DOKOLDO-596724 format. One record per residue: y, z negated, x negated of N, C-alpha, C, O in turn; residue number from 0. Coordinates in Angstrom, 3 decimals, m for minus. Atoms other than C-alpha are relative to their C-alpha. Layout:
<lumlums>
+----------+----------+----------+----------+----------+----------+----------+----------+----------+----------+----------+----------+-----+
!     n_c2 !     n_c3 !     n_c1 !    ca_c2 !    ca_c3 !    ca_c1 !     c_c2 !     c_c3 !     c_c1 !     o_c2 !     o_c3 !     o_c1 ! seq !
+----------+----------+----------+----------+----------+----------+----------+----------+----------+----------+----------+----------+-----+
!        Y !        Z !        X !        Y !        Z !        X !        Y !        Z !        X !        Y !        Z !        X ! NUM !
...
+----------+----------+----------+----------+----------+----------+----------+----------+----------+----------+----------+----------+-----+
</lumlums>
This chain:
<lumlums>
+----------+----------+----------+----------+----------+----------+----------+----------+----------+----------+----------+----------+-----+
!     n_c2 !     n_c3 !     n_c1 !    ca_c2 !    ca_c3 !    ca_c1 !     c_c2 !     c_c3 !     c_c1 !     o_c2 !     o_c3 !     o_c1 ! seq !
+----------+----------+----------+----------+----------+----------+----------+----------+----------+----------+----------+----------+-----+
!    0.622 !   m1.067 !    0.753 !   72.307 !  m76.086 !  m39.100 !   m1.516 !   m0.133 !    0.121 !   m2.051 !   m1.241 !    0.096 !   0 !
!    1.446 !    0.020 !   m0.087 !   68.669 !  m75.128 !  m38.765 !   m0.579 !   m0.435 !   m1.339 !   m0.158 !    0.038 !   m2.395 !   1 !
!    0.635 !    0.473 !    1.231 !   66.502 !  m76.927 !  m41.280 !   m1.012 !    1.033 !   m0.487 !   m1.676 !    1.699 !    0.308 !   2 !
!    1.016 !   m0.848 !    0.619 !   64.371 !  m74.929 !  m43.696 !    0.002 !    1.435 !    0.514 !   m1.041 !    1.945 !    0.923 !   3 !
!   m0.104 !   m1.387 !   m0.436 !   65.608 !  m71.467 !  m42.762 !   m0.746 !    0.879 !   m0.998 !   m0.504 !    0.794 !   m2.202 !   4 !
!    0.684 !   m0.969 !    0.848 !   63.269 !  m68.773 !  m44.112 !    0.910 !    1.222 !   m0.078 !    0.764 !    2.176 !    0.688 !   5 !
!   m1.030 !   m1.024 !    0.083 !   66.152 !  m66.577 !  m45.218 !   m0.581 !    1.378 !   m0.274 !   m0.073 !    2.376 !    0.239 !   6 !
!    0.614 !   m1.295 !    0.279 !   63.911 !  m63.836 !  m46.566 !   m0.516 !    0.634 !    1.288 !   m0.333 !    1.831 !    1.511 !   7 !
!    0.513 !   m0.511 !   m1.272 !   62.239 !  m63.491 !  m43.161 !    1.143 !    0.441 !    0.908 !    1.037 !    1.463 !    1.586 !   8 !
!   m1.162 !   m0.361 !   m0.824 !   65.636 !  m63.453 !  m41.413 !    0.588 !    1.325 !   m0.475 !    0.891 !    2.199 !    0.337 !   9 !
!   m0.554 !   m1.241 !    0.551 !   66.938 !  m60.739 !  m43.751 !   m0.869 !    1.184 !    0.404 !   m0.361 !    2.188 !    0.904 !  10 !
!    0.901 !   m1.104 !   m0.327 !   63.869 !  m58.562 !  m43.234 !   m0.017 !    0.301 !    1.488 !   m0.106 !    1.463 !    1.884 !  11 !
!   m0.027 !   m0.192 !   m1.451 !   63.964 !  m59.103 !  m39.466 !    1.250 !    0.764 !    0.430 !    1.161 !    1.711 !    1.211 !  12 !
!   m1.255 !   m0.670 !   m0.354 !   67.622 !  m58.073 !  m39.183 !   m0.020 !    1.451 !   m0.475 !    0.353 !    2.354 !    0.275 !  13 !
!   m0.011 !   m1.359 !    0.547 !   67.183 !  m55.034 !  m41.441 !   m1.026 !    0.897 !    0.676 !   m0.801 !    2.101 !    0.800 !  14 !
!    1.031 !   m0.787 !   m0.675 !   64.005 !  m53.910 !  m39.653 !    0.493 !    0.563 !    1.333 !   m0.016 !    1.581 !    1.801 !  15 !
!   m0.530 !   m0.437 !   m1.292 !   65.998 !  m53.556 !  m36.427 !    1.035 !    1.119 !   m0.127 !    1.450 !    1.697 !    0.879 !  16 !
!   m1.020 !   m1.017 !    0.225 !   68.469 !  m51.114 !  m38.000 !   m0.630 !    1.378 !   m0.152 !   m1.797 !    1.503 !   m0.521 !  17 !
!    0.443 !   m1.372 !    0.233 !   68.174 !  m47.345 !  m38.099 !   m0.159 !    0.215 !   m1.501 !    0.541 !   m0.426 !   m2.286 !  18 !
!    0.189 !   m0.254 !    1.436 !   66.927 !  m45.991 !  m41.453 !    1.330 !    0.345 !   m0.691 !    2.116 !    1.151 !   m0.191 !  19 !
!   m1.210 !   m0.255 !    0.770 !   69.694 !  m46.014 !  m44.062 !    1.196 !   m0.833 !    0.401 !    2.207 !   m0.837 !   m0.301 !  20 !
!   m1.113 !    0.839 !   m0.455 !   71.912 !  m48.393 !  m42.086 !   m0.072 !   m1.367 !   m0.655 !   m1.142 !   m1.819 !   m1.060 !  21 !
!   m0.062 !    1.300 !    0.660 !   73.053 !  m51.714 !  m43.501 !    0.569 !   m1.058 !    0.933 !    1.175 !   m0.755 !    1.960 !  22 !
!   m0.526 !    1.138 !   m0.750 !   73.932 !  m55.163 !  m42.210 !    0.898 !   m0.802 !   m0.925 !    0.636 !   m0.913 !   m2.122 !  23 !
!   m0.884 !    0.854 !    0.798 !   76.766 !  m57.372 !  m43.372 !   m0.671 !   m1.344 !   m0.228 !   m1.574 !   m1.741 !    0.508 !  24 !
!    0.539 !    1.324 !    0.266 !   76.011 !  m60.726 !  m44.891 !    0.289 !   m0.935 !    1.177 !   m0.514 !   m1.815 !    1.485 !  25 !
!   m0.337 !    0.832 !   m1.159 !   77.774 !  m62.302 !  m41.906 !   m0.997 !    0.225 !    1.136 !   m1.417 !   m0.734 !    1.783 !  26 !
!    0.969 !   m0.292 !   m1.058 !   75.427 !  m60.539 !  m39.462 !   m1.323 !   m0.730 !   m0.256 !   m1.914 !   m1.312 !    0.654 !  27 !
!    1.269 !    0.637 !    0.349 !   72.394 !  m61.863 !  m41.307 !    0.115 !   m1.515 !    0.124 !   m0.769 !   m2.157 !    0.692 !  28 !
!   m0.188 !    1.449 !   m0.080 !   73.766 !  m65.400 !  m41.623 !    0.101 !   m0.460 !    1.458 !   m0.434 !   m1.510 !    1.813 !  29 !
!   m0.102 !    0.350 !   m1.427 !   74.647 !  m65.436 !  m37.902 !   m1.353 !    0.067 !    0.694 !   m1.623 !   m0.706 !    1.613 !  30 !
!    1.346 !   m0.093 !   m0.577 !   71.091 !  m64.345 !  m37.072 !   m0.818 !   m1.243 !   m0.356 !   m1.666 !   m1.677 !    0.423 !  31 !
!    0.713 !    1.208 !    0.429 !   69.817 !  m67.365 !  m39.034 !    0.497 !   m1.234 !    0.740 !   m0.292 !   m2.094 !    1.129 !  32 !
!   m0.581 !    1.170 !   m0.677 !   72.214 !  m69.849 !  m37.423 !    1.360 !    0.396 !    0.565 !    2.356 !    0.370 !   m0.158 !  33 !
!   m1.247 !   m0.489 !   m0.592 !   74.878 !  m68.597 !  m34.985 !    1.176 !   m0.973 !   m0.064 !    2.326 !   m0.537 !   m0.117 !  34 !
!   m1.094 !    0.966 !   m0.019 !   76.886 !  m71.831 !  m35.027 !    0.470 !   m0.428 !   m1.384 !    1.662 !   m0.658 !   m1.594 !  35 !
!   m0.338 !    0.496 !    1.334 !   76.776 !  m72.863 !  m38.678 !   m0.290 !    1.027 !   m1.094 !   m0.665 !    0.666 !   m2.210 !  36 !
!    0.357 !   m1.077 !    0.912 !   76.301 !  m69.504 !  m40.365 !    0.754 !   m0.045 !   m1.321 !    0.213 !    0.368 !   m2.347 !  37 !
!   m0.791 !    0.024 !    1.245 !   79.078 !  m70.063 !  m42.930 !   m0.655 !   m0.851 !   m1.086 !   m0.529 !   m0.560 !   m2.276 !  38 !
!    0.664 !    0.878 !    0.963 !   77.064 !  m72.840 !  m44.560 !   m1.196 !    0.673 !   m0.666 !   m1.699 !    0.184 !   m1.677 !  39 !
!    1.178 !   m0.685 !    0.525 !   74.235 !  m70.369 !  m45.193 !    0.339 !    1.140 !   m0.958 !   m0.564 !    1.751 !   m1.529 !  40 !
!   m0.358 !   m1.187 !    0.781 !   76.208 !  m67.751 !  m47.116 !   m0.452 !   m0.075 !   m1.461 !   m0.856 !    0.942 !   m2.024 !  41 !
!    0.462 !    0.124 !    1.384 !   75.351 !  m69.105 !  m50.573 !   m1.507 !    0.203 !   m0.108 !   m1.988 !    0.893 !   m1.006 !  42 !
!    1.458 !   m0.152 !   m0.047 !   71.652 !  m69.357 !  m49.712 !   m0.357 !    1.467 !    0.253 !   m1.277 !    2.001 !   m0.366 !  43 !
!    0.229 !   m1.411 !   m0.309 !   71.791 !  m65.841 !  m48.248 !    0.224 !    0.861 !   m1.241 !   m0.605 !    1.714 !   m1.556 !  44 !
!   m0.311 !   m0.801 !    1.201 !   73.420 !  m64.390 !  m51.387 !   m1.103 !   m0.164 !   m1.053 !   m1.557 !    0.822 !   m1.633 !  45 !
!    1.044 !    0.241 !    0.998 !   70.847 !  m66.027 !  m53.682 !   m1.326 !    0.637 !    0.407 !   m2.020 !    1.216 !   m0.429 !  46 !
!    1.239 !   m0.605 !   m0.488 !   67.934 !  m64.887 !  m51.522 !    0.081 !    1.516 !   m0.094 !   m0.876 !    2.163 !   m0.522 !  47 !
!   m0.184 !   m1.455 !    0.069 !   69.336 !  m61.340 !  m51.289 !   m0.100 !    0.481 !   m1.442 !   m0.698 !    1.523 !   m1.711 !  48 !
!    0.052 !   m0.363 !    1.422 !   69.758 !  m61.238 !  m55.067 !   m1.459 !    0.074 !   m0.460 !   m1.857 !    1.043 !   m1.106 !  49 !
!    1.413 !    0.010 !    0.388 !   66.097 !  m62.183 !  m55.587 !   m0.787 !    1.127 !    0.646 !   m1.622 !    1.761 !    0.000 !  50 !
!    0.705 !   m1.076 !   m0.701 !   64.869 !  m59.732 !  m52.974 !    0.375 !    1.367 !   m0.571 !   m0.473 !    2.255 !   m0.655 !  51 !
!   m0.440 !   m1.265 !    0.589 !   66.933 !  m56.927 !  m54.522 !   m0.666 !    0.212 !   m1.355 !   m1.050 !    1.333 !   m1.686 !  52 !
!    0.697 !   m0.095 !    1.289 !   65.431 !  m57.685 !  m57.950 !   m1.434 !    0.474 !    0.183 !   m1.969 !    1.193 !   m0.661 !  53 !
!    1.395 !   m0.349 !   m0.281 !   61.979 !  m57.265 !  m56.381 !   m0.125 !    1.363 !    0.684 !   m1.237 !    1.850 !    0.889 !  54 !
!    0.037 !   m1.297 !   m0.670 !   62.940 !  m53.990 !  m54.674 !   m0.249 !   m0.071 !    1.494 !   m0.505 !    0.955 !    2.125 !  55 !
!    0.233 !    0.154 !   m1.438 !   62.528 !  m55.415 !  m51.159 !    1.193 !    0.439 !    0.826 !    1.030 !    0.927 !    1.944 !  56 !
!   m1.226 !   m0.417 !   m0.680 !   66.159 !  m54.729 !  m50.200 !    0.948 !    0.593 !   m1.032 !    0.701 !    0.527 !   m2.236 !  57 !
!   m1.054 !   m0.523 !    0.866 !   69.255 !  m53.032 !  m51.603 !    1.301 !   m0.700 !    0.393 !    1.647 !   m0.770 !    1.572 !  58 !
!   m1.325 !    0.576 !   m0.207 !   72.585 !  m54.818 !  m51.991 !    0.998 !    1.124 !   m0.248 !    0.927 !    1.801 !   m1.274 !  59 !
!   m0.990 !   m1.061 !    0.177 !   75.503 !  m52.428 !  m51.483 !    1.417 !   m0.564 !    0.003 !    1.720 !   m1.569 !    0.646 !  60 !
!   m1.444 !    0.262 !   m0.013 !   79.220 !  m52.554 !  m52.219 !    0.657 !    1.349 !    0.125 !    0.330 !    2.279 !   m0.611 !  61 !
!   m0.704 !   m1.262 !   m0.244 !   81.502 !  m49.833 !  m50.927 !   m0.986 !    1.142 !    0.257 !   m0.751 !    2.279 !   m0.152 !  62 !
!    0.974 !   m1.013 !   m0.380 !   78.432 !  m47.994 !  m49.608 !   m0.935 !    0.458 !   m1.099 !   m1.733 !    1.370 !   m0.880 !  63 !
!    0.836 !   m0.406 !    1.126 !   76.734 !  m47.737 !  m53.010 !   m0.829 !   m1.187 !   m0.478 !   m0.378 !   m2.330 !   m0.415 !  64 !
!    0.815 !    1.103 !    0.511 !   73.873 !  m49.754 !  m54.477 !    0.731 !   m0.765 !   m1.108 !    1.382 !   m0.173 !   m1.968 !  65 !
!   m0.646 !    0.868 !    0.981 !   75.126 !  m52.700 !  m56.523 !   m1.061 !   m0.707 !   m0.834 !   m2.173 !   m0.951 !   m0.366 !  66 !
!    0.883 !    0.746 !    0.885 !   73.533 !  m54.473 !  m59.460 !   m0.173 !   m1.405 !    0.581 !    0.815 !   m2.122 !    0.741 !  67 !
!    0.179 !    1.326 !   m0.610 !   71.946 !  m57.613 !  m57.949 !    0.420 !   m1.152 !   m0.905 !    0.637 !   m2.264 !   m0.423 !  68 !
!   m0.403 !    1.061 !    0.928 !   72.887 !  m59.583 !  m61.069 !    1.514 !   m0.133 !   m0.100 !    2.017 !   m1.181 !   m0.505 !  69 !
!   m1.429 !   m0.014 !    0.280 !   76.568 !  m58.645 !  m61.080 !    0.913 !    0.163 !    1.210 !    2.133 !    0.087 !    1.060 !  70 !
!   m0.886 !   m0.279 !   m1.132 !   77.822 !  m57.982 !  m57.544 !    0.828 !   m1.224 !    0.375 !    0.367 !   m2.362 !    0.295 !  71 !
!   m0.927 !    1.051 !   m0.429 !   80.804 !  m59.989 !  m56.332 !    0.670 !    0.454 !    1.280 !    0.710 !    1.647 !    1.582 !  72 !
!   m0.774 !   m0.329 !   m1.189 !   82.766 !  m60.147 !  m53.122 !   m0.854 !    0.403 !    1.185 !   m2.016 !    0.013 !    1.298 !  73 !
!    0.631 !   m0.436 !   m1.245 !   81.872 !  m58.526 !  m49.818 !   m1.138 !    0.967 !   m0.324 !   m0.989 !    1.868 !   m1.150 !  74 !
!    1.156 !   m0.859 !    0.238 !   78.449 !  m56.901 !  m49.718 !   m0.754 !    0.216 !    1.302 !   m0.558 !   m0.499 !    2.285 !  75 !
!    0.854 !   m0.300 !   m1.140 !   75.978 !  m55.383 !  m47.296 !   m1.436 !    0.102 !   m0.503 !   m1.675 !    0.245 !   m1.702 !  76 !
!    1.413 !   m0.062 !    0.334 !   72.182 !  m55.292 !  m47.212 !   m0.661 !    1.112 !    0.795 !   m0.319 !    1.348 !    1.953 !  77 !
!    0.790 !   m0.997 !   m0.710 !   69.783 !  m52.503 !  m46.338 !   m1.380 !    0.073 !   m0.629 !   m1.610 !   m0.412 !   m1.737 !  78 !
!    1.333 !   m0.224 !    0.545 !   66.152 !  m51.583 !  m46.769 !    0.076 !    1.148 !   m0.999 !    0.892 !    2.054 !   m0.834 !  79 !
!   m0.044 !   m1.069 !    1.000 !   65.442 !  m49.391 !  m49.791 !   m0.633 !    1.286 !    0.522 !   m1.495 !    1.265 !    1.401 !  80 !
!    0.655 !   m1.279 !   m0.273 !   64.604 !  m45.709 !  m49.559 !   m1.316 !    0.002 !   m0.759 !   m1.542 !   m0.869 !   m1.599 !  81 !
!    1.272 !   m0.087 !    0.723 !   61.150 !  m44.668 !  m50.763 !    0.237 !    0.177 !   m1.498 !   m0.470 !   m0.418 !   m2.312 !  82 !
!   m0.315 !   m0.215 !    1.419 !   62.692 !  m43.460 !  m54.048 !    0.472 !   m1.295 !   m0.657 !    0.069 !   m1.608 !   m1.777 !  83 !
!   m0.496 !    1.269 !    0.549 !   64.515 !  m46.777 !  m54.557 !   m1.128 !   m1.011 !   m0.143 !   m1.181 !   m1.754 !   m1.123 !  84 !
!    1.133 !    0.932 !    0.041 !   61.358 !  m48.749 !  m53.771 !   m0.911 !    0.340 !   m1.187 !   m1.340 !   m0.552 !   m1.919 !  85 !
!    0.858 !   m0.425 !    1.109 !   59.298 !  m46.696 !  m56.253 !    0.648 !   m0.330 !   m1.343 !   m0.031 !   m0.778 !   m2.267 !  86 !
!   m0.716 !    0.296 !    1.241 !   61.963 !  m47.103 !  m58.947 !   m0.030 !   m1.496 !   m0.303 !   m0.184 !   m1.889 !   m1.459 !  87 !
!    0.025 !    1.451 !    0.191 !   62.052 !  m50.881 !  m58.419 !   m1.380 !   m0.468 !   m0.449 !   m1.497 !   m1.334 !   m1.316 !  88 !
!    1.370 !    0.361 !    0.379 !   58.269 !  m51.138 !  m58.661 !   m0.259 !    0.414 !   m1.447 !   m0.852 !   m0.337 !   m2.221 !  89 !
!    0.173 !   m0.487 !    1.373 !   58.287 !  m49.043 !  m61.834 !    0.769 !   m0.880 !   m0.994 !    0.253 !   m1.213 !   m2.061 !  90 !
!   m0.811 !    0.840 !    0.886 !   61.083 !  m51.130 !  m63.365 !   m0.640 !   m1.380 !   m0.173 !   m0.668 !   m1.922 !   m1.278 !  91 !
!    0.640 !    1.315 !    0.075 !   59.293 !  m54.386 !  m62.522 !   m1.272 !    0.073 !   m0.845 !   m1.563 !   m0.851 !   m1.605 !  92 !
!    1.223 !   m0.159 !    0.778 !   56.046 !  m53.071 !  m64.020 !    0.309 !    0.110 !   m1.489 !   m0.436 !   m0.409 !   m2.320 !  93 !
!   m0.355 !   m0.169 !    1.416 !   57.795 !  m52.122 !  m67.257 !    0.517 !   m1.296 !   m0.631 !    0.468 !   m1.462 !   m1.850 !  94 !
!   m0.483 !    1.285 !    0.536 !   59.289 !  m55.613 !  m67.590 !   m1.026 !   m1.112 !    0.194 !   m0.816 !   m2.245 !   m0.240 !  95 !
!    1.062 !    0.982 !   m0.181 !   56.081 !  m57.370 !  m66.554 !    0.203 !   m0.952 !    1.159 !   m0.494 !   m1.963 !    1.240 !  96 !
!   m0.227 !    0.867 !   m1.159 !   57.453 !  m58.900 !  m63.322 !   m1.025 !    0.276 !    1.070 !   m1.514 !    1.399 !    1.189 !  97 !
!    0.903 !   m0.154 !   m1.130 !   55.190 !  m59.490 !  m60.334 !    0.783 !    0.418 !    1.211 !    1.956 !    0.076 !    1.360 !  98 !
!   m0.631 !   m0.429 !   m1.256 !   55.952 !  m57.902 !  m57.002 !   m0.229 !   m0.999 !    1.069 !    0.227 !   m0.811 !    2.197 !  99 !
+----------+----------+----------+----------+----------+----------+----------+----------+----------+----------+----------+----------+-----+
</lumlums>
């Protein structure tokens, strides 16, 4: 397994290569980080994705719909947020006093 994987950078790199509105599976992202030992990265990936979704950097989806980053379970996909989703996340973070 690659040491010190910058999972946030891997997620953003994979999603940047997709067409607007398209998503990537967690397996695709984990394989991009480490093709041979990707399964060991799934927990780290989920935690990183959760934090990034809270900040409005990405959207976690289940069954094609945005999922609550605090409550999602099971199979999920990741995509970049739309402009409306990004603005809503920034507004929500500002109202709760979180930094971007």
